[in-house]
N, C-alpha and C positions, 0 to 999 in steps of 0.2 A: 396087956398089949394084944393086938389081933393078930393073927398069922396072916396078915395080905403081905406082899412082899414090898419091900422100899428098896426102890430103881434105882437112887444113888450108891448104894451096896455095891457088894463084890456079885462077878455075875458066875453062874459055872460055865465049863469050857466051852459048852454045845454053845449059851448066847456069845461068845465073844468073840463076832464077826466082823472084820475091816468089811463095812460096805464101797469103800474107792477101788479094792481089790478086786471084792465081787461085782461090781462094776465094769470092769476094766479086760476081765474077763470075754465076756461077749463080748462079739465084735459089734464096732461102735462104728454108728453109721455117718458121717458124713459131707455136705458138698462145700465147698472153700475154696474161695476162690485165693489166687498164690501169684504172689510179685518177686520177684530174684533179679535181686541189681547189683554192682557193682557200687564200693565204695573208698575208701582212700584208708591205704595198709595202714596207716599210724594208726586209724581211727579203732582199727580191728583191734590191734595191737592193744592198743590203750583199756579195754574193754575187757579180754582176757584175763583174768585171774591165772597163774599158773597153779596145778602141772600143764593145763593147757596153752595150746600152741595156736600161732595164727596158721590157716590153710594152706592153702599153694595160689590160691587167690580170695580175695575180700569179696568175698560174697555175702551176703546178707538174706534173707529168708521170711518173709511175710505175708502169712499165711491169715484169712480170715474167711470164721467157720462158721455154717451150721451143723450142730450137732445135736443127735439122738441116741440117748442110750434105752434100752428095753425097761420099762419098768421107771421112768425120770419122764420129767417133762423137755421138750426140746429146751437148749439152750445157747449163747454165741459166745465164740473164744475166738482167740486170738494169740499168733505165737508170734512174735517179733525178734529173729534173732541171724545169729553170722557165723559163719562156718569154720570151724574149730577142728583141733588133732588133740587128743591123748595118748602119749606111747605110738601103738601103730594104727590106733581107732578113729576113722574120721566121723565127725558129727556136725551139728549144730550148737551154741549156747545161747541161751533164749535171754533176751536181756527184757524185754515185757510183755505178760502173757494175761494182759486180762480176761475176764469171763462173764458173762453177766448175769450167772447166778450166785450164791453163798455159798454155797452146796460144791456148787464147781472149784469154787477156792479154798475153800477149807480143805475139801478132801483131798486134791490136785496138792495143795502146798507144804499139809503135816502129815502126808502119807510118802511122797514122792520128792517133796522139796522144791516145786516147780517155782517159778517167782509169778504167781497168782495174786490178783489184784481186784478190786469189782471196779467195771467200767459198761460204759454203753457200749453194744454191737449191735453191725445191722449191715444182711446177707440179704440181696435181693434179685431175682435176675426176670424179665420181665421180656419173655422171647431172646432177642440174641442180646437185647441190653442188660448190662451186669452192672451193678454199685455196690459198695461196699467200705463202710464205717466205723471207726473206732472216734469215741467221744469219753473223755473222763475228769469229772471234776472242773465241768465247765472248759475245760480245751477240745478244739476237734482236733484229734493227734494221726489219723492212718484216712486217707482219704480216696477211695481207687474206683473209676468212671470207663468203662472199657464197652465192646460190641463184640460179640463173639464170632470167632472169622472162619471156624472150621475144626474138624475131627481132628485129633492130636493120634499117633499110635498109642496103646496102653502101656504102660509105664510095665514092668513085668512085677509080679508079687517079689515083694521086698522087707529088708529092714531097716527101716533110719533110725540113728541115737540121736539124743538128743542130751546134753552134758547138764547136772542140776548139782549146787551145793548144797546142802543140808545140815543144818544146824541149830541153836539155841541163839537169841538176843540173850550175854549178860546179864541177870537182875542187877546189877550194882553199875549198868551202862558203860561199863568196861571192857568192850568187846565184845568177841562172839565163842561160846561155849562146843567143843564134840562135833569137828566139822570135818563130813566127807562127800566127795563126790558119788554122784552115783549117775547112773549109767538110765537111761527110759530108753529102753526098744522097743517102736511099733512099726510090728507084723502089718503091712497094709497091702489090699487087694483092690485094683484101680476099676469099675464099672466102667467110668467115660471118663475122657481128658482132649480140652480144650481150647483152640487157642484163643486169645481176646489181646486185640488193639485197644488198648487205651491208655490212660497218663496215674499216676500215682503225688499225691501230695501229701509231705509230713508237716504237721503242726508242731506251734513249739509249745511248751507247759512246763513249769520248774518241777512238779515231781518226774516228769514221763517224757527225759529230753531226748523223744524218737528225731529231732528235727539233726540234733547234733552227728547223727550217720547219716550222713545227706547222702543221696542221689547223685552216683557217678554217672553211669550209664545203666538203663535197664535189658535185663537179657530175656526174661518174658513173663507176659500175664496168661494167667493159663485160670481153666476152671474146669474142677473134675467133681465126680461121683466117688467115692471110695468109704471098705469097710476094714476097721484096723482094733486090734489086739495090742494092748498094753501091759508091759512089763517093766522092772528095772528093780539093778540092784545097785548096791554101792560094788564102787569100783576099787577104793583108796581112802581112808582116811588122812589129811590135809593138814596144816600149817595154818593155826586162822591168822597169823602177820600175811598169807600168800590173799587172804581174803579184800583184806584192807588198807598194803602196800599198793602204792603206786605201781602200776604198769611200765617196764620199758620199753619206748617208741621202736616200733620196726626198724631195721637198716638194710 
C-alpha cells in the first residue's frame, strides 16, 4: 500500500472546516427585489408550526436576490416567508427558499436547516425597469415587474431573524427525528434602497403552492443593495408532532 492520503478517511482537526459557516462570516453582497404584502390571518396561522405563532399582522415577505459571496460564483436566491413570533422574538418563517445552485441549497439546508431547494431565479434591472421571477419544475411561481420611482431613506443597520426547523426524516418513513428550532440572524447594512411601482403574481404548483398564500394587499415593493453577515444558533428542541400536526385556525 502506498502512503497516499485516502480522502474519504478521517481528517485531522485543522482540515475539518465547515465551508458554509466560513462563507457566511464574510459580508454577503446582495441586490434584491422585495415585496411585502398582507394575506389572510387564517393562512398564516395554518402554516406556522408550534412553538411559532402569528405576528400582529399577516405579513408576507418575498425577496428575489442576486447574491455574491467572495470566492464563489454569483447565484440566485429567493425567500418566501410569513411574519412570526417565538417568545418575544419577532421574525420571519420561510416556507419556500429556492436557490439556483446545488452548493447554496445543500450548505444552507444541512448547516442551518433552511428549507432550500433548487429553482430557476432571475433578477434583472435595466435602468429603472426591474423584473424578477422564480420558476421550478416547469411552473412559474413568482413574477415581479415594475419601475423604480425614487430613493427611500436607508434603513439603519439591523439584525433580522428567520426561524428554521432543522431535522432529519426518519429512515423508516415514520415521521422525523431530532427536530430543533433554529434562529438565523442576518446582520444587514444597506447601501441603496429604492421604491418600485409594480405588480406581483403568484403561480400554482403541486409541490410549491405559494399561490395559496394569496395577495390581499401589497404594502411595498423595493429594490436594495446591501451587505449581510449570517449567524445561527439552536433556540429550542421541539416536539416532532408540532411539525406534523395541523395548526389551529386564527381566532
